[in-house]
Every structure is written in structure tokens, then in C-alpha cells.
N, C-alpha and C positions, 0 to 999 in steps of 0.2 A: 718198602714201608711208606714211601711217598716223597714229597719234595715240592719245590716251586721254582719259577723263573725269576730272574732279575735282569733289568736293563739299565746300564750305567752310562751316562753321557760322558765322553772323554774330551772331545774338542770338535768344533765346527759341526759336521754331520757324521762324526765317527762315534760309535757306541761299542760297549762290551756287553754281549748277550751271554747270560750265565744260566745254567740249570743246576740247582742243588738237589742231588738225589740221595735219599736216606735208605740205606740197604740193611735188611735184617740178616745179620751174620749168622744167627742161630737157625732161623727157619727158611731163609732165602736160598734159592738155587744159584750156585756160583756161575752156572752157564748163562744165567739171565743178566749177568753183569757185562754190559756192552763196552768195549774199548772206545767206541765212538758212536755218536747218535746223529740223526738227520732231522732237524726241526723245520717246521713249515710256517710261513707267514701268510695271513689272509687279510683281504679288505673286509672290514667289519660291515660296511653297508651292503656289499654285493656278495660276500662270501667267496670272492674270486681269489685263487691262490696267487700271491705276488711272486713267491720264490721260496727256495729252501736253503739251509745252511748246515754244513757238517761241522760238528764240534767234538773235540777229543777230551779225554780225561786229563785234567791239569793238576788236580789236587785230590788227596785222600787223607782221611783222619778218622779216628774213633770218636764218637760223640760221648762226652763225659757225663757222669752222674752228678746230681747236686751234692750228694754225700757219698764218697768213695766206699765208705763202710757199708752202704746199702746195696752194693753190687750183687746181682744174682746171675746165675749161669743162663737163665732163660732169656735174658735181654742183653744183647750186644748190638750196637748200631754203628754202622760206618757211614760217614759223609763222603759222597763222591761228587766232585765239582767238574762240570764240563763248561768251557767257555771259549769264545772266539770274538775277535774284533770285527765289526761289520760296519759297512757304510750305508746309511739310509738316504738314498738319493732324493733330494728335495723336489725334483721334478716328478717323482713317483709318490712319495709319502707325504702328500699334501691334502688328503681327503679329510673333511672336518669330522666325520664319524670315527676316524681312527682305524686301528688294525689289531689283530690278535695273533699270537704265536703259540703253537702247540707241539707236543710230542706224545705219541701213543705207544704203550708197551703192554704186552700181556705176558705173564699173568701175575695175580696177587698170591700171597701166602694161602695155602690150603687150610691153615689152622685158624683163620679169622672166623669169629663167632656171630657177627651181626649182619652179614650179607649172604645172599644165596650163592651157592656154587662158587666160592671164592677162588678155587683153582682155575675156573674158567673166566673170571672177571679181570678185565684189563684196567689200565689207568690212562687217563688223559691229563697231562700237565698243561695248564692254560693260563695265559696272561694277556691282558689288553693294554695297549699303549696308544697315546695320541699322535697326530701327525707332527712332523718336524717343522713344517711351515703351516701357519694358520693365519688366514686373512692377509696373506702376502708377507707376513713377518716371521722371522725365525722363532720357533716355539721350543724352548729348551726344557727338557724334563728327564728325570731319572725315576725309575719305579721305586715304590716303597721297599725297604729292606726289613724283613721279618726277623724277630728275635730268634737266634739259633735254638733249636730244641735240645732237650737234655735226655739222656737215657734213663729217665725216671719211670717207675711203675707206680700204679695206684693200688690201694689196699681196699678190700671189701669192707664197706661200712665206715671207711675213713674219708674225711674231707680231702680232696685232691685239688690242687690249683697249679696252674702253669701259665707263664707269661708269654703270650704270643705278640706282645706289643711291638710295633714296627717303628722305624724312623724314616723320614722322607728327606732326601738331600736338598730338595727345593723348598722345604717348609710347607708343602701342601698338607691339608688335613686328611686323616685316615679314619674310616669307620669299619667296624668288624661285624660279621655275622656268620652263622653256621650255614653250610651248604652241603647238599648231597654230593659225594665224590662222583666224578665223571668216569664212565666206563670206556666210552670210545668204541672204535670199530675193529680193533685188532682182536684176534682170537688165538686159542692154543694152536690152531693150524697155521695161523699167520701172526706170530707174536710181534713182528715188526712189518711195516708195509712192504709188500712186493708188487703192489699196484699203486697207481697215483693216489696220494693221501686225500682223505675226504674232509670237507669243511663242517663247521657248526651248522645246526645244533648237534651236540654229542649226547648219546644216551647215557643215563645215570646208572649206578649200581642198583641192584634190587635188594631192598632191606628184608631181613628175616621178620616174621610176625612180631609185633610189639616194638619194632625199631622204626624210626622215621627221622625227618630232618631235625626236629627238636628233641629227639630222644635217641641220639646216635649211640650213647652209652646210657643204659637205664640206671636209675638210682633216685636218691632223695637228697639233693635235687638231681635231675638228669643233667647231662653235660650241657653247659651254656657258656657263652662268651660275652663279656661286657662290650657293648657297642663302642664305647669311647676308649677304654683302657686296653682292650685286647686280652684281658686276663680270663683264662679258661678255668671253670670251676665245676666240680661234680663230687658226688658221694656215691660211688658205684655199689650196686646191690648184688652183683655176682661176679665171679672171676672169669677171665677169658682174655682173648686178643680181639680188640675192636678197632675198626677203621673209622675215621671221621674226616670231615672236610671243613675248612674255614676259608673265608674270603675277606681280603682287605681292599676296600674301595678307596680310590684316591680322588680328592676334590680340590679344585682351585677356583676361587672367587664364586663358590657355590655351585660350580658345574663339574660333573663327574668327568674325569679325563682318563681313568684307567683302573685296572683291578689286577690283583694277584691272588691265585688260589693255591692253598697248600693242602695236599693229602697227607695224612699221617696215621700212625697206629699207637694205641696205648695198651699196655699189658696190665691186667688187674689180677692181683694175687691175694691169697689168704695170708695175712701178716700178723705177727705178734702185735698186741695193742700198744700204741705209743701214747702216753698221757701227756697232757699239756703242762708246761712249767707255769709258775706263778710269780708275779712281781707285786710288791707293796712298797709304799713310801710314807715318810713322815718328816716334818720339819725338824731339823737338828735341835735336840734339847727337849722336844715334846715326847710324850709317852703314847699318845694316840696316833694311829695311822690315818693317813689321808682318806677321806670319804669321797666316793665317787660323786661328782656334781657340785661339790663345795668349791669355794674360791679361797685360795691361799694368798693372803695379803702380806706383803713384805715391805716394811717402811725402812727409811734410811738407818734407823737404829737397831733393826732386827738382824738376827742371824740370817745370812744369805745363802745357807746350804741346806740341802735335803738329803736324808739318808734313804738309800734304796736297798731292798732286800730281795734276793732271788732264791726260789726253791723249786724243786721238781720231784714228783712222786716216784719217778723211775730211778733205778739204781745205776750208778756209774754213767750218768748222762752229761754230755757237754752242753753248757748253756752260755749264751752271750747276751749282753744288754746294749741297747742303743737308744738314743733320744731322737724324736722326729717332730719338728715344729709343725703344727696343724694350720694355724691361721696367721703366721708371721714367718719372716725369712731370716731373722737375725740368728747369730751363733754365739751370743755373749754369755756362754756357760761352759763349764769344764767338768769332766768326770775324774774323780780320784778313787783309789781303792781298787777292788777286784770287779771288773766288768765282764769277765769271761773265765771259764774253767770247768773242770770236772766236779760233779756234785754227787753226794750220797755214796761215797766210796767206803762202805763199812763204817769204821769208827771215825772216819774223817768228818769234816764239817758237812752239815746237811743244808747249808745255805751259803750264799755269797753276799757280801755287803760292798756297796759302792756309795760314794758321796757326790751329789750333783750340786755345784756351786755357781751362783750367778755373779757376773762381773759387777763392779761398783757402778758402772754407767748403764746397766740394763734398766730400761725405762719402758713400761707398757703404755705410757702417756694416758693413764686413767682407763684404758681399755682392759678387757680380760683376754689374755693370751692363753692358748691351749697348746700343751706339749705332751706328746705321747712317749711314755717309757715302755719300750718293747723288749721282752725277753723271748729268746728263741732257742730251741734245742736242736739236736742233730739226729733226731729219731728217724726211723725208716717207715714208710718209704719217703715221706717228705717231712721236713721239720714242722713242729708245732710251736705256737707262740701265744703269749698272753700280754695284754696291754693295760696299763693304767693311764688314764688321761688326766693330767694335772691342769687345773684352771687357775691361772696366776694373775695377780695384779701387783706389780713391783714398781717402787719409786727408786730413782737413782740416788746414790750418795752425793750430796751437793759438791760441786766443783766450781770455785769462784773463777771468773774470767780474769785475764791479765789487765794491767794498767800501764799507761805510758805517761811520763811527765818530763818537763824541761826544767833546767836549773835557772831559767830566766822567766820573769813574769810576762815579758813582751811576746806578742804574737804577730805584731806588725812592726817592721823595721824600715825606717826611712834612712837611706844611705847615700853617700857621695863618693866620688872617686877617691880611693886611698883609705876608706873606712874598712873596719874588720868586725865580723860577727863571730862571737865565741859563746858557746854554752855546752852543757852536758845533757845527754838524753838518757833517761832511766826507764827500763822495763822491769816490771815486777809481776810474779805470779804467786798469790797467797798460798796456793797448795804445793808450792815448791816443784811444780811441773817445769819441763824444759821451756824456757822463754827465749824468743828470737826477736832481734831488733833490726829494722831496716829503714831506709829513707829513699824517697822517690820524688822527682820533680813532676809537677803537673804540666804536661806539654813540652817539657825540655828534659835533657839528660844532665845529671849533676856533673858528669865528666866534661861538659861544655864550659863549665865555670871553674874558677880557682877555689874549689871546695874540697875539703878533706873530711871524710866520715867513713868509719869502718864499723859496720854493724857486727853482730855476733850472737851466739847462743850460749846459755848456761842454765843450770837448774835454779829456779826461783827468782834470780835477779841478774840483769845484765846492764852495763853502763858503757856508753860510747861518746867521746867528745865530737862536737861539730864545729868546723871552722870555715869561714868564707872570707877571702880577701877580695874586696870590691875594687875592680879595675875598669878600664874603658870598655872591655867586652861586656861587663855587667850593665853598663849604662845604655846599651843598645836596645833594651826592652823596658817597657814601662812598669811591669810588675812580674814577680816570680812567686809561685806557691810551691811549698815543699811539704809532703806528708811524711811524718815519722810514725811508723807502725810497729806495734809489738804483737807477737803471735805466740799462742801456746795451744796444745791439744787438750780439749775439754771433752771427755767421753768420746775419744777417737774422732772428734771433729775439730777442725781448725777454727779458732776464735781469734779475731783481730780487733785491736783498738788503735785509734789514730789521733794524733795531734798535728795541726797544720799551722805553719807560719807563712807570712807574706812579706816579701822584700820589695820595697818601692824605691828604685833609684831616682835621685834628684840631680838636675844639671843646672848650672848657672851660665850656660852658653848663650851669647848674643848672636842675633841673626846678622849675617854679612849683608852688604848692599851691592846692587848691580845697577849701573847707570850707563848712559850713552851720550855722545856729543850731538845726537840728532834731536832737534827741537820737537819733532812729532814722530809718532810711531807708525803713521801711514804716510808713505813717501811715493810721489808720482815721478816717474822717470821716462825719458824718451829712449826709444831703442837706439843703441849705439852711444848713449851718454854715460861716460865713466862715473862710478860712484864709490865712495869710501865712507865707512862708519867706524868709529872707535868706541870700544866697550871698556868699562872700568869696574873692578870689584874691590871692595874694601871690607875689613873686619877688625873691630876694636879689640877682639881677643887675640889678634895676631896668629890665628890658626892658618895653616897652609891652605891657600886658595887655588882653584883651577877653573879655567874658562873653556867652554867649548860651544860650538854652534852646530845646528842641524836643521835641515829643511823639513817643513811639515808635509810629509807625503812624497818627498823626493830627496835625492842626494845633491849636495851643493855642487859637486863636480859636473852633474848632468847639465847644468845651465851655465857653466863657466864661473861659478862663485868660488871664492877662497876665503879662508879664515885662519889667521895665525894668532897665537896667544902665548903669553908667558905668565907663570904663576909664582907665588912666593908667600912668605909669612905675612899675613895681614893685607896683601894686595895682589891684584892680577889685572892684566890688560890684554886686549885683543883688537885686531884690525880686520874688518870685513871689506873685501874688494870685489867689484863686479862691474862689468860692462854688459848691459842687457842685450840679448839677441832676439831675432825674430821668433825662434823656437820658444823662448821664454814668454814673448808677447802673446802667443796662442794659449798659454796656460795662466795668464794673469787673472786675478792677483796671486802673488806668491808670498808665503809667510816663512820667515826665518826666525828660529828660536835660539836665544843665547842663554846658556845655563852656567850658573856659578855654583860650585860645590866646595865644601870645606872639609878638612881632615881634622875632626874633633872627636873626643870621647863619646859625646852624644850629639852627633851632627844634626843641624837643623835641616828642614826640607830644602832641597836645592832651590835657589832663587832663579827666576826666569824673566826674560824680557823678550818681547816679540816685535819685530819690525815687519810691516806689510808693504809689499811693493806692488804698485799699480802702474802698468806700462802703457805708453802712448806711442803712436807711429804716424807722423804727418806724411800724407801722400796725395799727389795730384794725379787725376785720371789721365791715361794716355789717350791719343787721338788716332782713329782709324779712318783712312780716306781711300778713294778709288779714282781711276782716270775716267770712269763712266759718270755721266751726268744723271742717268736714271739707273734704277736697280731692277727693272722689269724689261725682259727682252723677248721678242718674237723672232724665231729663227726658222729658216727653211730646212727641210730634211737634208742632212749631210753638209750643212753650212758650218764653217769653222768660226770659232769665237775666241777672243782673248780679252783679259782684263788685268790691269796692274793695280795692286793694293799697296798701301804704305802705312806704317805706324810710327808715331813720334811720342816722346815723353820728356817733359821739361825736367823731371827728377833724374833723368838719365838712368832709370832702372833698366835692367835687361829685358828686352822685348822678344816675344815669339809669336809668329803668325801661323795659323792653321786653318784648314778648310775641311768641312764634312758635309756630305749629302744628308738630307732629311729622309731617313729610311732607306738609304742605298749607299753603296760604295762608289766613290768617284770613278774608279777604273771601269766598273760595269757599264757606266753610261758614257764612256769615252771622254772622261774629264781627268785633269791632272792639276796639281798645285805644288809649286816649289817656292820656298821662302828662305831668307837669310836672316837669322837672329842677330841682334846687336844691342849695344848699350845706348838707349835713348832713341834708336832708329832701327827700322826693319822694313824690308820690301818683300813682295811676293808676286808671282805670276800665275794666273789661272788661265787654263786652256781647255777648250772642249770642241768636239764635233757633234753636230746635232744628229744623233742616231735614233734608230727606231725604238730602242729600249726607253729612251726619254720621251719620245713622241707618244708611246702607248700609255704613259702615266698622265698625260694631259698637261699638268703643271709640275715642274720639279724645282726644288729650292736648294741652294747651297749656302751654308752658314760659314762665314769667315769670322774667326775669333782672334783678338789681339790680347795676349796675356802678358802680365808684367811680374817680374820677380821682386815683390815688395812685401813688407810685413802685413800690410792691410791692402791687398791688391784690389783694383777696380777693372776687371776685364771688360773689353768692348766687343760688340757683336754687330756684324753687317750681313744682311741676307740678300742674295740675288735670286730672281725668279725667272724661269725660262719656260716658254711654250714653243713646241716644235710643230710646224705646219707640214702636212703630208699631201701628196697629189690627190685631186678629186677627179673622178672619171668625167663628170659633167664639164670640166674645163677643156676636155679634148673633143667633145661631140660637135661635129660640123652642122651645116644646115640640114633640115629634115626633108629634103627632096633631092632626087637625082634623076638623070635623063639618059638611060642606056640606049642611045640611038646611033652609037658608033661615030659620033662627030668629033671624038677626042676630047670632049669637054663634059665633065661631070657624068662620065659613063658608069661609074661604080659607086656603091654605098660603102664607104670606108672611114676609119678613124685614124688619120696619120699620127705617128709618134705616141700611140697608146702604150703606156708602160706594161711590160709583161708581169711585173710585180713591184710592190712597194711595201716595205715592212712586213706585216703579216698577211697582206693582201696579195694573192697570186692569181693571175689570169687563168681561168679554167675553160670558158667557152663563150661563144655568141650564138644565139638561136633566134630565128626570125619566123613569125607566124602571120598567117592571113587573118582576116577579121573573124573567120569562123574557128580560129584556134588551131588550124593545121600548120604544122611546121613545114616551111618551104626552103629553109636554108640553115646550116649550122657549120661552125668552124671552131677549132681549138687553138688557132693562132691569133695572136693579138694584131698581126699584120693582114687580117682577112680583107677580101674584096668581093662584094656581091654584085654580080652583073645583071641580076633580075631576070635571067633567062627562064622560060617555062612558066612564067606567071603573067597575069594581066596587070594593066595599070591599076593603081589604087593605093590605099593606105595599108601599111604593114607594121607590125609591132615586133620589137626586139627586146631581148634580155641578155645583158652582159654580166657574166658570173665570175666574181673574184673570190669565190669560196667563202670568205668571211663577210662579203656583202654583194648585193646585186644591184645593177643599175638598169632601169627600164625606160623605153622611149618609143617613138613612132617615126616612120619615114614614108614619104609619098613617092611612088614610082610613076613617072610621066615619060612617054616615048615621044 
């Protein structure tokens, strides 16, 4: 007969997929009832099959009739439910266009009257659903759930209505329309797929002449469905078995996210005519019945009841009456009498009477309320009904609010320690409604004070005594306010009235005094100078006093300060003791606060006295000397150097001597410094060897520092400057002539004692050229000797190469 899919979200990405299948027990082929089915899921954008899922029968039940007495043998429907828990992988089901699930089965009942060759027509069950991840976020959704169908049949020429309205677990909106049922691709030869399932679009069933999407059942009117309510309506013009299709489309934030299709069948029979019941009403005590469209006005003094009469032209018909508000939601009315029963049973009553009464508090607030009185019978195939719409304007019966009063005229109480406040609180309701009495402090709890008050409830009137014993605890606050409230229900709403009192505690407490034996509050001290200060507290009220001291931004113990005190009734004293240290000198000035507190019912603000200490430290600068008369020195390469330094201090502070190179470590440049610290005296010895590292810097400086351990130190600085002289090749060059005549005198051109290297300069070669630039001699030894053989007398040029530098000159050869 048809059916539809459902998809229910369980948790995370787990869902229950369900197919509700409705099976025609009378006309259906039992062999077509499958114990399990295989459904397929497709990508909506590409129509690519994502996968398949096998589902087994989990539930079976017969579909009931609206009225069991209307049962006919031609119509018996069984509901078959297949379902399975599935996991929708978020890495797969994340396409924005969503997905659809289908199941196809052939064939339909061969007795269907509105489609061609029904015995060869298949069914495609179809549902669309959104992705489980949308725009990177989890998208939770369950499909709409359609109202379960009933095994009801329609009658020729009779109005037939059926509620297909669905609910949505996510609160999405649903719209309904008629659709042509899908046929699909299965056939009598292949009632279920034996080849890979095919994707949408699916072919539709072929209508018989005169039938189409908006006339799936012909009549006046044809079968239609309300877009918003989902109510199916028709008045069929011929009997038969008709197939039809509806669609429920699901929207969220104005965007369609899914749809569910239901195929179904309706049986139309020739039935005995069922006539409609009738309902009329009149205000109790009136003789005229209510006229449609008039306004029934009920004042506080009017009768608040309406008599309702029910009749039905049919014999032995069961009828029932109900009321349905049209433009309001209140339920402030009741029915008395007979609202349901059998009617027209021979000599029995031919009508039923009920009384509709409105509550005393029913108030239409000057507006016109509309209330439908609906009578319904149980005729076949569907019940008929009649409605009378009452238009009402009702005023409530007045209900006076409660009042609250105090047995005292005072509303402001000025109190002192030991006083007592007593009075009674009275709550009254003029209408004798239940009245309740309560009290509440504004910003404080009554239980915090010595207050006794026990509220209560009673019809019409309630009284409770109030008592407050004023003590020291009360005097800690400047003002208290207490609200006394009386409450009763007026027309089902809580109404409260309030009286407020204020309690203002007063205190005669005198301020204590705090003094010191110091003539000034700013005190100058030398580091190491002992200091004492005495503090005194006094109170003429003889309250218990206590003295304490605290540093402003520091703990007293951090700087060696101490404070001891004693307290008593009316007096307190304390002694501050301190010997300032150098550490305290660096934080000067320091402020110490002395605080006097009293133990009184309404204590005054603690009294404070602040002493500020400004520290001084007298210090003479130490003297740094050396055994050298100058501080700038020229040294030859590899020459050793020593200097003694001495520091003295007349304050006998501890002295320390140190040395540091400007931009270098002493050890790297062959330097060392050793010193002996001492009280008032220190000595140090500086040593160095003039190394190439220092020579390459040109000028090097060593800073000697004399530091003293004093509160306000004056370090002394002495700087020695050193220049290192390295060999120059020009210092070794002899006369620029030689005579190679073998007389044993000046027979060679040579440079005696020429160094092979010094610092970064390393001898590489000597080369001698004639005046035309031709090389006539070369040697890689610094001890070279050129005897001039093979060349003529004359002037020759030489180049001595030390890699980092070259030295050029000339020599004359004379034989």
C-alpha cells in the first residue's frame, strides 16, 4: 500500500534508519512481504551511490480504524517496520547538497483504479537528508515523522479528511504537497534488484485518463492537502482503490534540508449516508438561542453559564461535545451535564444537554474571545461534526487585593544598644482568600540579627508578632530596612502588598587617641644608629584597645624592625625598636604605620599614626695608587711588565681591587692580576708579557677598580694604557752596495739576523730583479746570501715578502 522512510539521530554520528511499510492484507501477495530489504544511499549532487544497508523486520502491527464499528472486510492494513542503526561517517557525509535513500519493489495491487497496469507498477520509497557536517560544524538533524495512517475508507459523495500532519524533532518547519508516486526501475521480472541499483531521477507511475497530480482521486473537491497543516481532504465521486502520493519538505532558517515521500492507498466505498449532528447554545435563563455572529456579554452580576444542546438526525448515534478556544489560550471554563452519549434510541431522549460555565476570574480584557463548541458523531466511514462559534466578552467578578498593616505608627526606628522593637503585623484579604505573611531584610538576612518573626497563612486574615533585641551586632551597620509582605491569589495570580520599616542604630562611642613620644613624624637617622619610639593609645570610654604596626609596602622584620605592644581597657602602649641597615638605606624613605583599634559595639574607624624614616650614610672615598709614575707604557714585543697597586680607606670599609681589559680578557693578552682584599687596605699585582695579540690591537687599556663595602660607596678607577712595538724590516737592511770580488769583504748581499717571523708576519721569500724587471735571484730563506754571479755590475731591485706585508729596496753591485 505504500509507506515512508524515517531517519532518527541517536548520538554523535549514529542514526536509526527506518522504513515504515504498509501492507494490504486483503489484496496484497504474501510472497511480496520481504523478511529483509536492502536500501541504497546516493549523493544528491552527483547521483553516485555511497553504499547500501540491509534492514530486517523489527515490528509488525495492524493499523486501526478511527471507529472500530466502521470496520469492513475489504480493508485490512498491516504496518511492517524495518530499521537498523547506521553510522554516517563525517568524512563522507559532508557534501552541502545532501543525500537521498531509496528502496524499490515491484509490484502494486492489481485492483488499483487510477494508474495504468498496476500489476506491473513498482514503488520507489524515497527520502532526502542533509549532510552530518556542514561548513565544518556538526549538523544535527532528524527527519520529519508523519502522522501514522488509519485503516479508514472514504464514501462516495461524502467529505473525507485525513491528518497527515508530521512533527519534527529539531523544530524545523514542514510544508506539504501532492506528488505523483514514483515507479522506479524494478519490474515483475525483477521485483527486487539483482543488478546494481540505479540512481535518480526515477520514473513515475502512469495515471489513467482523467487522473493527474492534482486529481489523484476525482471528486468535488478532488484530493488536496493543506500546505501548512498536512490535512488531506476530498469528496470522492466514484468508488474504487486509489493510490496517491504526498511529500513533506523540511526547512531550517528558510533553507530546504530534506524531504520525506509517502505512497499510500485509499479505498472508496458506497456507504449508507451519515448525517451531521447539530449543536445550539443559549445563556442560562434565556429563551432565545445564541445567534451566529452576535456577541454574548457577561458582566460581574450576570449568570456565568451557558446551556448547550446536542441533536443528531441519525438513530442510535454516539455523539460527543468539546470546546476549542479560537483566539485565546485560557481554559477558565468547565462543562457540567452530559457531554457524550447515545442519542435517538427509540423512546429515549433525542438530545443531550450540557452546561458551560466560566470561572469568576475569566476576563476577556474588553476584547471579543471566540470559542468553538464542537459536536462529533461516530458515523462511518468518518465522523461528522457541527460547530457553533461563540463570540464572548466577559468581565471578571471583582476580587479585592490583600492589605498589610502594623500595630505601630512608626516606620523609622532610632535605636541604641539594649533597645527592643515590638509590634504586630496584620495581613487581611477582604474576599476571605488564603492570605500569607512574610518578612525579608533588604540586603541582609533576618537570621543575622536577634529577630523573631514567624509568618504564616490563613483564610482572610493572619497576624504575626515582630520582635528585635538591639545589641552590639546591630550597631555595626548604619541602617536596616525590612519589608513585610502579604500575598494572596487573585484570579490565579499572586498579588502582594508591602510595608517597609527602617531601623537606624545610634552610638555614643568616643574616638580613642593615638600619640607618640616623637616630636616629628619625619625622622632622619644615620645607618647603624639605634632608634626607639613609644606609642600610646587612650579611650575615655574604657573600651578594650589594641596597638599594632605595619610597614607600608614591606614587612617590619625584612629590615630588622620590631614592635611590641600591650593593650587594655582604656589604654594601650607599644615600643618600636630599630637599628637602620645599609639594605634599608637603599629603600629610603621608609614609612611605618601604627594602628589603634577598639573593641566596642559600634567601633570607630581605626586611628593611625605614620612615622617616616629618612636614612643617611657618611662615607669618605677610598684612594687608589700605583708604583708607576705614568699610566701610559710603550713595550717591546715579548717584553715583561709588572705594576703594583694599593687601595686605602680612612673609614676602614672592606676594600676589593679588580682589573679588567677594555674589550678583552686579561688571560688572552698574557696579563694577570692578583689582589688581597682587606679592611681599609688592599694591594694587587699586575703582570703582563707584551704578546702579538696586544700588539695587533695597537693600544690596549686595563681598568683597575677599587670597590668599598659601604652604604653609599664611591668606587675608584685607574686605567693603564699599553702600546706594543714589533720589529720593522727596515731596521735590518744593511748598506745598498756590495762587491762580490772574493776579497772576503762585502762579497754578498744579505740581511743578517732578519727574523723569519714576528706576530702575524711570516717570511715568505726574497726576489731580486734587474732594471728591466727580469728576476735574477730568489730565495725562501731569511738567511739568504746573493753572490751576484751571472749578472753585470749595476743597480738591482728586491722585494722581501712577509705575506702580510712587503718591503722593497735597491742594491748596487760593484766588482
